[in-house]
Structure formats: C-alpha cells, structure tokens
Wavefront OBJ file of the C-alpha trace (Angstrom):
o trace
v -9.856 5.266 5.737
v -11.070 6.202 2.282
v -10.431 2.941 -0.066
v -9.846 3.475 -3.558
v -9.333 0.261 -6.227
v -8.362 1.473 -10.182
v -6.998 0.170 -12.852
v -4.358 1.219 -16.070
v -5.214 -1.424 -19.318
v -8.068 -3.726 -17.683
v -10.704 -4.229 -15.606
v -9.497 -6.060 -11.908
v -11.573 -8.846 -10.802
v -14.368 -8.918 -8.121
v -11.822 -11.420 -6.688
v -8.438 -8.906 -6.616
v -11.235 -5.907 -6.034
v -11.954 -7.586 -2.253
v -7.490 -8.705 -1.976
v -7.062 -5.398 -2.249
v -9.493 -3.677 0.731
v -8.047 -6.550 2.421
v -4.439 -5.764 2.132
v -4.932 -1.904 2.416
v -7.305 -2.179 5.636
v -4.327 -4.457 7.055
v -2.098 -1.953 6.054
v -3.743 1.257 7.428
v -3.478 -0.867 11.034
v -0.217 -0.273 10.850
v -0.040 2.886 10.145
v -0.610 5.598 12.517
v -4.480 7.556 11.617
v -4.597 7.164 7.662
v -6.665 8.973 5.906
v -6.692 8.095 1.906
v -5.239 4.844 0.715
v -5.560 4.080 -2.890
v -4.228 1.261 -5.700
v -3.863 1.276 -8.757
v -2.948 -1.925 -11.199
v -1.708 -1.454 -14.393
v -1.633 -4.847 -16.907
v 1.093 -4.513 -19.578
v 1.419 -7.322 -21.678
v 2.572 -10.683 -19.765
v 3.065 -8.086 -16.607
v 1.017 -6.734 -14.307
v 1.999 -3.874 -11.838
v 0.169 -2.321 -8.228
v 0.934 0.584 -7.127
v 0.295 1.049 -3.009
v -0.181 5.026 -1.671
v -1.424 5.270 1.402
v -1.461 9.208 3.223
v -1.354 9.531 6.888
v -2.918 12.175 8.590
v 0.382 14.195 8.928
v 3.434 13.411 7.197
v 4.376 12.313 3.874
v 2.442 9.264 1.804
v 4.066 5.727 1.480
v 4.753 5.176 -1.415
v 5.069 1.528 -2.861
v 5.623 0.306 -6.878
v 5.862 -3.764 -7.736
v 5.789 -5.840 -10.816
v 5.148 -8.865 -11.182
v 4.493 -12.527 -12.939
v 0.017 -11.743 -12.296
v -1.392 -8.697 -10.756
v -2.285 -10.605 -6.943
v 1.598 -11.148 -6.628
v 2.476 -7.552 -7.462
v -0.083 -6.502 -5.166
v 1.396 -8.973 -2.129
v 5.570 -7.300 -2.987
v 4.014 -3.305 -2.539
v 2.256 -4.588 0.467
v 5.379 -5.950 1.718
v 7.499 -2.481 0.770
v 4.934 -0.237 2.428
v 5.233 -2.606 5.598
v 8.762 -2.386 5.363
v 7.810 1.800 4.950
v 5.787 1.629 7.816
v 7.754 0.009 9.930
v 10.449 2.070 9.798
v 8.768 5.016 10.759
v 7.472 3.538 13.614
v 11.404 2.794 14.635
v 12.296 6.232 14.022
v 9.517 7.282 15.911
v 9.746 5.012 19.154
v 13.892 6.805 19.116
v 13.089 10.071 18.512
v 10.168 10.059 21.107
v 13.095 7.901 23.455
v 15.496 11.364 23.143
v 12.834 13.378 24.612
v 12.408 11.855 28.083
l 1 2 3 4 5 6 7 8 9 10 11 12 13 14 15 16 17 18 19 20 21 22 23 24 25 26 27 28 29 30 31 32 33 34 35 36 37 38 39 40 41 42 43 44 45 46 47 48 49 50 51 52 53 54 55 56 57 58 59 60 61 62 63 64 65 66 67 68 69 70 71 72 73 74 75 76 77 78 79 80 81 82 83 84 85 86 87 88 89 90 91 92 93 94 95 96 97 98 99 100 101
C-alpha cells in the first residue's frame, strides 16, 4: 500500500509520523486490498485535525476527519471512524454474499 503523511501549517514530528504509518498499516489490514493511504494533519491555534483517506482497489474511498487537543488524539479519533466504516462495509458485504447463496 502506498502511504503518504502530509501537514498543513506546521511540521510533523518523527514520532507522530511513525505512529501515523503504524495506524495506516493496521487499517490496511482491515480493508480489502487497499492501494493508497493518506493522512493529513492540520495545526490551527489550540486544535489539531487529522484526516485519513484509505482507497481500496474497488469501490469508494473511506474518508474520516477528526480534531482534538493534540495531533495524536485527532489521529486516534479519525482512525476509530475509519474502523467503524470498514466494519460496516464488511458486514454489508457478508450479508450480500449470504443472500446470493
């Protein structure tokens, strides 16, 4: 999977970059054949925002955005939203497969 970590209005510390790559790898294991993962951090005054875009080989990309008091919290919240979307997609796919059988 191709992974990119970018930022707006600031620099991403190496520890945060490492954490972001770990999160993308874990989310990639839950998705079906992901081709691209992108995390964008935005730092604004006292808030941090993280946006995760996970593109599977087929279907629509999964996008989640969250904010928090620090970038790691924002990243974890956005990752939780992506996990919920992936869980919902897997459940829907299983129901559709059961209906075809």
